[in-house]
C-alpha positions in Angstrom: -164.8 19.9 -112.9 -162.6 20.8 -110.1 -159.6 19.0 -108.9 -156.3 17.9 -110.1 -155.2 16.8 -113.5 -153.1 13.9 -114.5 -149.4 14.3 -114.9 -148.0 15.5 -118.2 -147.4 11.8 -119.1 -150.8 10.7 -118.4 -149.7 9.0 -115.3 -151.9 9.4 -112.1 -150.2 11.5 -109.6 -150.2 11.0 -105.8 -152.2 13.1 -103.7 -151.0 11.5 -100.5 -147.8 9.6 -99.7 -147.1 7.9 -96.2 -144.0 6.1 -95.5 -143.4 4.0 -92.4 -145.8 6.3 -90.3 -145.5 5.1 -86.4 -147.4 6.7 -83.4 -146.5 5.8 -79.9 -147.9 7.1 -76.5 -145.2 6.2 -74.0 -144.8 2.5 -74.3 -148.1 1.9 -76.2 -147.8 1.7 -80.0 -151.0 3.0 -81.7 -149.8 2.7 -85.4 -146.8 0.8 -86.5 -145.1 1.1 -90.1 -148.0 2.5 -92.2 -147.0 2.9 -95.6 -149.5 3.7 -98.4 -150.0 6.0 -101.5 -153.4 7.5 -102.4 -153.6 8.4 -106.1 -155.3 11.7 -107.1 -159.0 10.9 -108.0 -159.2 7.8 -105.8 -161.8 7.0 -103.4 -160.2 5.0 -100.7 -162.1 3.4 -97.9 -160.2 2.8 -94.6 -161.6 -0.2 -92.8 -160.7 -0.9 -89.1 -162.4 -1.7 -85.9 -162.9 0.8 -83.1 -159.5 1.8 -81.7 -157.6 0.5 -84.9 -155.9 3.9 -85.3 -157.9 5.4 -88.1 -158.2 8.9 -86.4 -154.7 8.8 -85.3 -153.7 8.1 -88.8 -155.9 11.2 -89.8 -154.6 13.4 -87.3 -150.9 12.6 -88.2 -151.4 13.4 -91.9 -153.1 16.6 -90.7 -150.2 17.5 -88.5 -152.4 17.1 -85.3 -150.4 14.4 -84.2 -146.7 14.0 -83.6 -145.4 10.8 -85.5 -142.6 8.9 -86.7 -142.0 8.5 -90.6 -142.8 10.7 -93.5 -145.9 12.2 -94.9 -146.5 13.9 -98.5 -149.3 16.0 -99.5 -149.4 17.1 -103.2 -145.8 16.5 -103.4 -144.7 18.5 -100.2 -143.5 16.2 -97.4 -143.0 16.6 -93.6 -143.3 20.3 -92.6 -143.5 21.6 -95.9 -146.9 20.0 -96.3 -148.4 22.5 -93.9 -149.0 24.9 -96.8 -151.2 22.2 -98.5 -153.3 21.6 -95.5 -156.0 24.3 -96.5 -156.6 22.2 -99.6 -157.8 19.3 -97.5 -161.3 19.3 -96.1 -161.6 17.3 -92.9 -164.7 15.9 -91.2 -163.9 14.6 -87.7 -165.6 11.6 -86.2 -167.4 13.7 -83.5 -169.0 17.2 -83.9 -171.5 18.4 -81.1 -174.0 21.1 -81.6 -175.4 23.0 -78.7 -179.3 22.6 -79.4 -179.9 26.1 -78.2 -177.3 28.0 -80.2 -179.1 30.3 -82.6 -176.6 29.6 -86.0 -178.2 28.5 -89.1 -176.9 26.4 -92.0 -175.8 29.4 -93.7 -173.8 30.6 -90.6 -172.0 27.3 -90.6 -171.1 27.2 -94.2 -170.0 30.8 -94.2 -167.2 29.8 -91.8 -165.8 27.5 -94.6 -164.8 30.6 -96.6 -162.1 31.6 -94.1 -159.7 29.0 -95.7 -160.0 30.6 -99.1 -157.4 33.4 -98.7 -154.9 30.6 -97.4 -155.6 28.5 -100.5 -155.2 31.7 -102.8 -151.7 32.3 -101.4 -150.6 28.5 -101.8 -152.2 27.8 -105.2 -149.0 28.6 -107.0 -147.0 25.9 -105.0 -149.6 23.3 -106.2 -148.9 24.3 -109.7 -145.2 24.0 -109.1 -145.7 20.2 -108.5 -148.0 19.9 -111.5 -151.5 20.0 -109.4 -154.5 22.6 -110.2 -156.9 24.2 -107.9 -159.9 25.3 -110.0 -160.8 28.6 -108.4 -163.1 31.0 -110.0 -162.1 34.6 -108.7 -165.3 36.0 -110.2 -167.7 33.9 -108.0 -169.0 35.8 -105.2 -169.2 34.3 -101.6 -173.0 33.9 -101.8 -172.7 32.0 -105.2 -170.1 29.7 -103.5 -172.3 29.1 -100.7 -175.2 28.4 -103.1 -173.1 25.9 -104.9 -172.2 24.0 -102.0 -175.7 23.7 -100.7 -176.8 22.3 -104.1 -174.1 19.8 -104.1 -175.5 18.2 -100.9 -179.2 19.0 -101.5 -179.8 21.5 -98.7 -180.9 24.5 -100.5 -184.2 24.4 -98.6 -182.5 24.5 -95.2 -180.2 27.3 -95.5 -182.0 29.3 -92.7 -182.6 26.3 -90.5 -181.2 26.3 -87.0 -178.4 23.7 -86.8 -180.0 22.3 -83.7 -183.2 21.5 -85.7 -181.3 19.5 -88.3 -181.5 15.7 -88.3 -178.2 13.6 -88.2 -178.1 13.2 -91.8 -178.9 16.8 -92.5 -176.2 18.0 -90.0 -173.5 15.6 -91.9 -174.5 17.4 -95.2 -174.3 20.8 -93.8 -170.8 20.0 -92.4 -169.8 18.6 -95.8 -171.2 21.8 -97.5 -169.0 24.0 -95.1 -166.0 22.1 -96.4 -167.0 22.2 -100.1 -167.5 25.8 -100.2 -163.8 26.5 -100.5 -163.4 23.7 -103.3 -160.9 21.3 -101.6 -158.7 19.0 -103.4 -159.1 16.3 -101.1 -161.8 15.2 -98.4 -160.8 13.1 -95.2 -164.1 11.8 -93.5 -163.6 10.1 -90.3 -166.7 7.6 -89.7 -169.3 9.9 -91.5 -171.9 7.3 -91.7 -172.0 6.5 -87.8 -175.5 7.1 -86.3 -177.1 7.7 -89.8 -180.2 5.7 -90.8 -180.3 3.9 -94.0 -181.8 6.6 -96.1 -179.2 9.1 -94.7 -176.6 6.9 -95.5 -177.7 6.4 -99.1 -177.9 10.0 -99.7 -174.2 10.5 -98.3 -172.8 7.8 -100.4 -174.2 9.3 -103.5 -173.0 12.7 -102.7 -169.5 11.4 -102.2 -169.6 9.3 -105.4 -170.6 12.7 -107.4 -167.9 14.6 -105.8 -165.4 11.8 -106.7 -166.6 10.7 -110.1 -167.8 14.0 -111.7 -165.6 16.5 -109.9 -162.4 14.7 -109.4 -162.1 15.2 -105.7 -159.9 12.7 -104.0 -161.8 11.3 -100.9 -160.6 9.2 -98.0 -163.2 7.8 -95.7 -162.9 5.7 -92.6 -165.6 3.2 -91.5 -165.8 0.0 -89.7 -168.4 -1.4 -92.0 -166.9 -3.1 -94.9 -169.9 -3.8 -97.0 -170.7 0.1 -96.8 -167.2 0.8 -98.0 -167.6 -1.8 -100.8 -170.7 0.2 -102.3 -168.7 3.4 -102.2 -164.8 3.1 -102.5 -162.6 2.3 -105.4 -159.9 0.9 -103.1 -159.7 -0.5 -99.7 -157.2 -0.3 -97.0 -157.5 -2.4 -93.8 -155.7 -1.4 -90.5 -155.6 -2.5 -87.1 -152.5 -0.7 -85.8 -150.7 -2.1 -88.9 -151.8 -2.0 -92.5 -152.5 -5.4 -93.6 -154.3 -4.7 -96.9 -154.4 -2.0 -99.4 -155.5 -2.6 -102.9 -158.5 -2.2 -105.3 -162.1 -3.7 -104.5 -161.4 -6.7 -106.9 -158.1 -7.5 -104.9 -160.3 -7.1 -101.7 -162.7 -9.6 -103.0 -160.0 -12.0 -104.2 -158.2 -12.1 -101.1 -161.6 -12.8 -99.3 -160.7 -9.7 -96.9 -164.5 -9.7 -95.9 -164.1 -13.2 -94.2 -160.8 -12.1 -92.8 -162.1 -9.0 -91.5 -165.3 -10.5 -90.1 -163.4 -13.0 -88.2 -161.1 -10.3 -86.8 -163.8 -8.1 -85.9 -165.7 -11.0 -84.0 -162.2 -11.7 -82.3 -161.8 -8.2 -81.3 -165.6 -8.1 -79.9 -165.1 -11.3 -77.9 -161.8 -9.9 -76.6 -163.5 -6.7 -75.7 -166.5 -8.6 -74.1 -164.0 -10.7 -72.1 -162.2 -7.6 -70.8 -165.6 -6.0 -70.0 -166.5 -9.1 -68.1 -163.1 -9.2 -66.2 -163.4 -5.4 -65.4 -166.9 -5.9 -64.1 -166.0 -8.7 -61.9 -162.9 -6.7 -60.5 -165.4 -3.8 -59.8 -167.8 -6.2 -58.0 -164.8 -7.8 -56.0 -163.5 -4.2 -55.2 -167.0 -3.2 -54.1 -167.3 -6.4 -51.8 -163.7 -5.6 -50.5 -165.0 -2.1 -49.7 -168.1 -3.2 -48.0 -166.2 -5.8 -46.1 -163.7 -3.2 -44.9 -166.4 -0.7 -43.9 -168.0 -3.6 -41.7 -164.8 -4.3 -40.2 -164.0 -0.7 -39.5 -167.5 -0.2 -37.9 -167.1 -3.5 -35.8 -163.6 -2.3 -34.5 -165.0 1.1 -33.8 -167.8 -0.3 -31.9 -165.2 -2.4 -29.8 -163.1 0.8 -29.1 -166.4 2.5 -27.7 -167.2 -0.5 -25.7 -163.8 -0.5 -24.0 -164.0 3.2 -23.4 -167.4 2.7 -21.9 -166.1 0.0 -19.5 -163.1 2.3 -18.3 -165.3 5.1 -17.4 -165.3 5.8 -13.6 
């Protein structure tokens, strides 16, 4: 098993601490006062509709986004947490592949080996705070890549071009790229989007094995509560603010599914209403432009007529 051990007293240690995190773009507040802890070995599902701030939260944790408040990773807070970032594998929401680019699955996974040297340099910092990175210096890069491919079930596709992969295969290849360096934490932003049910089921199983058998702390964002209930140990629900964070049992007890369904329907109706307003405004503007154009042509024709009458 690779990952991090419990503390000396048997208590669970915190892999991630977020305190009063807020993000603003000018006068627009995207996240407000987010505070939560993620224990080592947890599999946290972050639920929220589109535009709720899930990606902004991840970018803030990973120092890709300026923010207010405090973030701690493996015991290191604020700017000091930068040395811990190589121990986090991040799968962004969007990843485009040029269909004609000749890179193979093997080529993609090999790029994940780059972070190993940075992780080796920072391993002693982990140990200083009681965490452990299970790294075997005797393994070759080829063995590391083989291991990552086995974890995601892509041994057969190692020489396949990326442009020839299905959506589910590409997601697994991207996860293998992350796993080749044996990260302590995974952050996955909407990894199930655009996957069919079979691909979703396979990815669910991979993440459960990584968490339950290998001790990897996983944070995964989605807007499908039922999907997260199949996977996660705990649930956090955000929509600009954090309005729930607890175990699955607590989630059921608080009837979050009903609350979230009602909230999601409200958001859908609001977006639909905004879309209708925008469409009406667009049509009105088109009408105004057409009218102005007709008036312009009419006025122009009058001027031509006047000029015609004044000709000698």
